[in-house]
N, C-alpha and C positions, 0 to 999 in steps of 0.2 A: 566518469560513470561509476556507479556503485551498484552491486547486485547483492541482495540478501535472500536467503531461503528462510521463510517464516512458517510457523505452524498454522494450521487452518483456523481462521478467526471465527468468533461467534458472529451471527448475523446482526444487522442493525436492529432487528426486532427483539433481540435478547441483549442488547448493549446498554439500553437506558431503562430507568424505572422512575416512578414518581414516589417520593418519600417526603412527608411533611410539606406538601405543596411545592416541592422543588424537584427538578429533574436531575438525577444523579446516575453515574455509571453503576452497572450491576457488579456483583462480586465476580462474575464470570468475565466481565469486561476488564476489571482491574487485574485479575489473574492473567489474562491474555497480555495486557500491557507489560506486566512483570516478565513474562516469558520472552517477549520481544526485546525488552531491555537487557535481559540476560544474553540473548544472541548478539545484540549490539555491543555489549561489553567485550565479547570475544574478538570483535573487529574494531576495537576502540582506536588503535593507531591509524588504521586505514580511514576510519570515519572522521577522525579529527583533522587529518590532512584534507579530506574531501570537503568538510564544512568550512575550513579556512578559505578554500577556493570558491565556495558557493554563496558566501554571505551577500544577501541582497540580489542575487541573480535569479533569472527566470528559469524554471525547471520543467522537465517532462517526466512523468512517472508511468511505467508500464507494469501491469500485474498479470501473471500467468497463474490462474486458479486451477488447482488440482483437487477436485472434490473428493471427499472420502468415499470409499466403496461402501455402499449401503443400499438396502432395498428402497425402492420408491424414487420419486423424482429428486433432482438436485434443487437446491434453493435458488433464489434470485441472485444472479451474479452481481447486480448493482448494489445489493445490500452489504456486500463485503468491502467495497471501495472505501467508504468513509471510515470504517473500523480500522483498516490498515493504515490509511493516511493519518488518522489520529494517533496511532501507536508510533508512527515514525516522526511525527512533529516534535521538534525540540532535540532530536537525536540525529536524524539524517538531514533534516533541513530545519530552519528556524521557524517558519510559519507556512501553513498550507496555502496562503495567499501567493506564495512563490510559484505554485504549480500553474502552468499555462495549458498543458496538454496531459490528459490522462487516458490511458488505453488499457482495457481489461479484456482478457481472453480466457475462455474455458479450454483447458488442456486435458489430455488423457490422464487419468488417475495414476499416480506413481506409488501409492501405498494405501493401506487401510485407513490411516489417519487423515490423509489429505494434507495439502500444503499450499503455500502461495510464494511464488518467486517474484520479488519486486526489484525493478531496476529504475534508478533515478539518474537522469543525465541533464546536462545543461541544454537549454532550449532558447532559440531566438525569440525576441519579444514579439515579432510579427511572424505569423505562421501562414504558409501558403498550402492549403489543403487541396489535394487532387481527388475529387469526389469519386471517380471511377475506381480508384485503387486503394483508397483510404491511406495513401502515403502522405506524409507531411514533410515538405522540403525543410531541411535543416535538422530533422530528427531521423527519418528513414532513408535519407540519401547521403 
């Protein structure tokens, strides 16, 4: 299992733009990926050991989103998932197709800027979900 504390990402609404009939990442999206890569570089030894063990394996990802303290409503929690997954691909795991289970939760804000705590762990290929508790055998047990 590996856990990373990441800065609060831009929403998917501000992640892509159309330029010359192509869809590209915005400057804000590229800047966010550079920030994440800098954080990953500080954990390079731990991550390289992790990646050696996870090549081709099925993974589960959990995100605890700490929205920045600001007036007005928080954004849509599901808009942050793809942005974080894209930033981790190639560094924490080879391809997002390895992800079998993704869990996103909104947590109490820990600071003015906001943050996202991401945990990636190995996951069984077949999941048994218990609907009443949202627990997944092999991940939560």
